N, C-alpha and C positions, 0 to 999 in steps of 0.2 A: 504492497500499499504505497502510495505515495509521500501522503502524513506521516505516519512514522517514518519513514526516513527519512526528511527534512524534519521532524523531530532529533531521532539520533545525529543526523550529525548536525546538526545543530547544538545542543548538547556534546558534543565532541570535542566543537571546536571554538565555542566565539565562549568569554573567556572578557572580564575588565584586563583595560592594558593592568603593563604592570608599574609600578609606582616610576620608574627614572619617562614611564611612556606620555605622564598622564601632564598635560600643559602646562610649562612651567612658568608662561606667565596669569596676570592675575582676569577672572571674569568675571561680567558683571549678569547680575541673575539674572540676565535674562539668556546670556550666552551658558551658562550655569545651567540653568532648566535645559535646553536643547543641546545642552551635551550629553549628558545625562544618564541621556534613550540608548551611548551604545554600547557601557557599561555593566550592561544587561538581558537577559532576553524574555524580549519580550516579544508577544502575539498578537497585539493591541495598545491601546492608550487608554485602558481602562484604569490603570493605578496608575497615570502621568505625576510622574511630581513638578509639586505646582511651589509658587514662589511665599501661600499659606503653608504650604507644610513645611522648607526650609524653614522659613523662622518659627512656627514653632515649635523642630525637631533641634536650634538653636537655645531656643529659650526650655527647653526640658531640659537642655545641657546633655546633649546627643552630639550636636554637630558642636566645633568652636565658633564663634562667634565671628563676621565676613570684619574684615580690615579692610577698613572706610564698609566700603561698599564693592569693596569683590574678593571674590573667592579665587584660593588657592588650592595643589597638591591638597594638603593638609583634609580641605575640606569635601574634594573630591574625594576623600578615601573612608572618609567617614559618609558620606552621603550616598559611597557604592555601600558600604556593607549596613546602615541601618536601614536602603531600602530593598533590601535580599531578604533581613533580620522581618521589613516587618508583617510580610508577606503571613510569616507564620508564627511571629512573639510580639507581645503589644510595648508601648514607650517603658513604663517600668522595667520588665526584662530585656531592654532589648538595651537601659540604662545599669537595669545593675550588670551584665552580660560588660559590657564596655570599660564600667567602672571595675571589673575586675579582672580587665583585660592591662586598665590602664597602672593597679597595684601593680604588676607584676615587672611596671617601670620595664618596657619598652618602648620605641619609636614610634612616633604612631607611621615608618614605613614597613621596622618588620612589624606587628600588629598589621597594616596594612597585607602583606605574602603572608601570612599565616590566613588569614582572611581572606584569602584568594587562594594560597594550595589547600583549603579543606571546601570551598567549594567546589574544585577543579576539581575533586576528590570524589565531591559529592554525583556534578553530573555524568562525573566518567562514568561511579559503579550504574546510576540510574540508568544513561544511554548503555551499556549493556545488557542493563535489562531489559529492556524494549527492541521487539523480533518484527521489523519492517515486513518477514515477510506473514505475517498476525493475519488473519480472514479475520471481519463480522466480528462474529460469532467469537471468537478471544479478544473484544476490543474491552468486554465490561470487565472480565478476567482479567486482563494486565491490569487494569482502572480498579481494578479491587485491589489487586497485589501492594500495586502503590498506594493505595489511601491506608490502607494499616503497616506496611510504612512507613510512613507519616503517621499514624496513632499512637504507635509504637517511638518511636523514635519522637513525637510530643513529648509522652507519658515521661522520654527519659531527664526529656530534657529541663524539661519543670519538676522534674525533682532536685538533677542538679544543682539551679534558680532557688530554690528553696535551701537547701542549702548554703546558697552564695551569700543568701539574704533575709538567714537568720532571725527569726521573730523575738524582739525582749535581747537581744541583744546576746541567744543563746544560742551553738549550732546542731545542729537534729545531730 
């Protein structure tokens, strides 16, 4: 099926650019918004990044404040991670995850590289599970397999995040 082959191909090859390939000139908001869709796989505009979203992510502490009205590689790196993670995590959970990453005292380029590597592994693993030769009768089974895997990953992620964010100052 051509659509499945296209999905598999995109999941195998499309990745956010490496840190060194991010624009090294500061971007204004409209340039930032037009650049970001290149960073992640998208099939439609339903979850397009908007200036209001960027401002909210900054206000929530997920993305550093702009330098003047200009955004550099640090902003692009953080926004790439936030836009991807927002598909599966709450803003609170993304904040906890990023806070834990900052606590490791790794530089932003190192954190971004880890994110890219983790995304690369996940996309590659998922692409391997796509059978482009599957018939229509197999699509529901394949979708169920991905949904169940997402459920299991979400359970593990939520539990680990709750360990990172102990209630009342106690480790669980």
